[in-house]
C-alpha positions as CSV (number, residue, x, y, z in Angstrom):
1,M,0.0,0.0,0.0
2,N,1.1,3.6,-0.6
3,D,0.3,6.9,0.9
4,S,-0.9,10.0,-0.9
5,L,2.6,10.4,-2.4
6,H,2.5,14.1,-2.8
7,T,0.6,14.2,-6.0
8,Q,1.0,18.0,-6.2
9,T,3.3,19.8,-8.7
10,W,6.9,19.2,-7.9
11,D,9.3,21.9,-6.8
12,H,12.1,21.9,-9.4
13,A,13.9,24.8,-7.6
14,L,15.6,22.5,-5.1
15,P,19.4,22.7,-5.7
16,A,20.8,19.7,-7.6
17,A,23.2,18.9,-4.7
18,E,20.3,18.7,-2.3
19,R,18.3,16.5,-4.6
20,N,21.3,14.1,-5.0
21,R,21.8,14.0,-1.3
22,V,18.1,13.0,-0.7
23,L,18.4,10.3,-3.4
24,R,21.6,8.9,-2.0
25,N,20.3,8.8,1.6
26,T,17.1,7.2,0.4
27,Y,19.0,4.4,-1.4
28,W,21.1,3.8,1.7
29,L,18.2,3.7,4.0
30,L,16.2,1.5,1.6
31,A,19.0,-1.0,1.6
32,L,19.1,-0.9,5.4
33,S,15.4,-1.4,5.6
34,L,15.6,-4.7,3.9
35,L,17.5,-6.2,6.8
36,P,14.6,-6.0,9.4
37,T,12.3,-7.2,6.7
38,V,14.3,-10.3,6.2
39,L,14.6,-10.8,9.9
40,G,10.8,-10.4,10.4
41,A,10.1,-12.8,7.5
42,W,12.5,-15.4,9.0
43,I,10.9,-15.2,12.4
44,G,7.4,-15.3,11.0
45,V,8.2,-18.4,8.9
46,A,10.1,-20.1,11.7
47,T,7.5,-19.5,14.4
48,G,4.3,-19.5,12.3
49,I,3.1,-16.5,14.2
50,T,1.1,-15.2,11.4
51,Q,-0.4,-18.4,10.0
52,Y,-3.8,-17.7,11.6
53,M,-4.0,-14.2,10.2
54,G,-5.8,-15.0,7.0
55,G,-9.1,-13.8,5.6
56,V,-10.8,-10.6,6.7
57,V,-9.4,-10.4,10.2
58,G,-5.8,-10.7,8.8
59,L,-6.5,-8.1,6.2
60,V,-7.9,-5.7,8.8
61,L,-4.9,-6.2,11.1
62,F,-2.5,-5.8,8.2
63,L,-4.1,-2.5,7.1
64,A,-4.4,-1.2,10.6
65,G,-0.7,-1.9,11.2
66,I,0.4,-0.3,7.9
67,F,-1.6,2.9,8.3
68,G,-0.6,3.2,12.0
69,F,3.1,2.9,11.1
70,I,2.7,5.3,8.2
71,F,1.2,7.9,10.5
72,A,4.0,7.4,13.0
73,I,6.7,7.7,10.4
74,E,5.3,10.9,9.0
75,K,5.1,12.4,12.5
76,T,8.7,11.5,13.3
77,K,10.4,11.9,9.9
78,N,12.1,15.1,10.9
79,S,13.3,13.8,14.3
80,A,15.9,11.3,15.5
81,A,13.1,8.8,16.0
82,G,12.2,8.7,12.3
83,V,14.7,6.0,11.2
84,P,14.0,3.6,14.1
85,V,10.2,3.9,13.5
86,L,10.7,3.2,9.8
87,L,12.9,0.2,10.6
88,A,10.3,-1.1,13.1
89,F,7.7,-0.8,10.3
90,T,9.9,-2.8,7.9
91,F,10.2,-5.6,10.6
92,F,6.4,-5.6,10.8
93,M,6.2,-5.9,7.1
94,G,8.5,-8.8,7.1
95,L,6.3,-10.6,9.7
96,M,3.2,-9.9,7.5
97,L,5.0,-11.2,4.4
98,S,6.0,-14.4,6.2
99,R,2.5,-16.0,5.8
100,L,2.7,-15.8,2.0
101,I,6.3,-16.8,2.0
102,A,5.6,-19.8,4.2
103,S,2.7,-20.8,2.0
104,V,4.9,-20.7,-1.1
105,L,7.8,-22.6,0.7
106,G,5.3,-25.4,1.2
107,Y,5.7,-26.2,-2.5
108,S,8.5,-28.5,-3.6
109,N,10.0,-25.7,-5.6
110,G,9.0,-23.0,-3.1
111,A,12.6,-21.8,-2.4
112,S,13.1,-21.3,-6.1
113,L,9.9,-19.3,-6.4
114,V,10.8,-17.0,-3.6
115,M,14.2,-16.3,-5.1
116,T,12.6,-15.8,-8.5
117,A,10.2,-13.2,-7.0
118,F,13.1,-11.5,-5.2
119,G,15.2,-11.4,-8.4
120,G,12.2,-10.1,-10.4
121,T,11.5,-7.4,-7.9
122,A,15.2,-6.3,-8.0
123,G,15.0,-6.3,-11.8
124,V,11.9,-4.1,-11.8
125,F,13.5,-1.7,-9.3
126,F,16.7,-1.3,-11.3
127,A,14.8,-0.9,-14.5
128,M,12.5,1.8,-13.0
129,A,15.5,3.5,-11.4
130,S,17.4,3.6,-14.7
131,L,14.3,4.8,-16.6
132,A,13.8,7.6,-14.0
133,T,17.2,9.0,-14.7
134,V,16.6,9.3,-18.5
135,V,12.9,10.0,-18.9
136,K,12.3,13.6,-19.9
137,R,8.5,13.7,-19.5
138,D,6.9,15.5,-16.5
139,L,5.4,12.7,-14.3
140,S,4.0,15.0,-11.6
141,G,0.4,14.2,-12.6
142,M,0.9,10.5,-12.8
143,G,0.5,10.0,-9.0
144,K,-3.2,10.9,-9.0
145,F,-4.1,8.1,-11.4
146,L,-1.9,5.6,-9.7
147,F,-3.4,6.5,-6.3
148,V,-6.9,5.8,-7.8
149,G,-5.5,2.4,-8.9
150,V,-4.3,1.7,-5.3
151,I,-7.8,2.4,-3.9
152,G,-9.2,0.1,-6.5
153,L,-6.8,-2.6,-5.4
154,L,-7.8,-2.1,-1.8
155,V,-11.5,-2.5,-2.6
156,A,-10.8,-5.6,-4.7
157,S,-8.6,-7.1,-2.0
158,V,-11.4,-6.7,0.6
159,I,-14.0,-8.2,-1.7
160,N,-11.7,-11.1,-2.5
161,A,-11.0,-11.7,1.2
162,F,-14.7,-12.6,1.5
163,V,-14.9,-14.5,-1.9
164,G,-11.6,-16.3,-1.7
165,S,-11.2,-16.6,-5.4
166,T,-7.9,-17.8,-6.7
167,T,-8.5,-16.1,-10.1
168,G,-9.3,-12.9,-8.3
169,M,-6.1,-13.2,-6.3
170,L,-4.2,-13.7,-9.5
171,V,-5.7,-10.7,-11.2
172,I,-5.2,-8.5,-8.1
173,S,-1.5,-9.6,-7.9
174,A,-0.9,-8.9,-11.5
175,L,-2.4,-5.4,-11.3
176,S,-0.4,-4.8,-8.1
177,V,2.8,-5.5,-9.8
178,M,2.0,-3.2,-12.7
179,I,0.7,-0.3,-10.5
180,F,3.5,-0.4,-8.0
181,S,6.2,-0.8,-10.7
182,A,4.8,2.5,-12.2
183,F,4.9,4.0,-8.7
184,M,8.6,3.2,-8.4
185,L,9.2,5.2,-11.5
186,Y,7.0,8.0,-10.2
187,D,8.6,8.1,-6.7
188,I,12.2,8.0,-8.0
189,R,11.6,10.7,-10.5
190,R,9.9,12.8,-7.8
191,I,13.1,12.7,-5.7
192,I,15.3,13.5,-8.7
193,D,13.1,16.5,-9.6
194,G,13.0,17.8,-6.0
195,G,9.4,16.8,-5.3
196,E,10.5,15.0,-2.1
197,T,12.9,16.6,0.3
198,N,12.8,14.1,3.2
199,Y,14.7,10.9,2.7
200,I,12.7,9.0,5.3
201,S,9.4,9.8,3.5
202,A,11.1,8.9,0.2
203,T,12.3,5.6,1.6
204,L,8.9,4.8,2.9
205,A,7.3,5.3,-0.5
206,L,9.9,3.2,-2.4
207,Y,9.8,0.5,0.2
208,L,6.1,0.1,-0.1
209,D,6.5,0.0,-3.9
210,I,9.1,-2.8,-3.6
211,V,7.1,-4.8,-1.0
212,N,4.0,-4.7,-3.1
213,V,5.8,-5.8,-6.3
214,F,7.5,-8.6,-4.4
215,Q,4.2,-9.7,-2.9
216,G,2.4,-9.6,-6.2
217,L,5.1,-11.6,-8.0
218,L,5.3,-14.2,-5.3
219,A,1.6,-14.7,-5.2
220,M,1.5,-15.1,-9.0
221,L,4.4,-17.5,-9.0
222,G,2.8,-19.5,-6.2
223,I,-0.6,-19.7,-8.0
224,M,0.8,-20.5,-11.4
225,G,4.1,-22.3,-10.7
226,G,3.8,-24.0,-7.4
227,E,4.6,-27.8,-7.5
228,R,3.4,-30.4,-5.0
229,D,5.5,-33.4,-4.2
């Protein structure tokens, strides 16, 4: 899930050195944020702590945790507590991802599927980061359309939590990969153009993009490529 993502016109007046600093700090913090995510996912898989958090109850708890952390991060982003709160959030996200990861690992080729999803997510990120550095078009209006897409995904996810359709899950996952891949391009370009001046907020946006792409890819691979013994 993603926040409102500053869909207003970007401020191109920010000095280039400052924009480069924000981008550099964002990439460093983004790399660091993956460590608590991996730890949370490992603990979740090893303990099975989230195995009973399926269906509507799991979705409600998941969304409540996300929006609670996003609120806390935005409140602390200009203080010394900002980074620890963000890292606590990434640990929480690792725990939440562990249920899907454990489910996929239940397949005989599960470990391969997880690595494929990870590699695919990394490939999407590097592709979008590269594209963001060369694209000349003003993307400032793109966020409004993508945000509408996220709302649509939320509604579809809630409906599918009641219906429990595998086909619905596959469609939602595919749309999630497409929408959040586009969000990566939008968010990185926003930093480059000076639309985001806080590296903690920038990291949060990109982290959510990455997690949603990974989750979508892994769900698709599990549905289409999972093999039983």
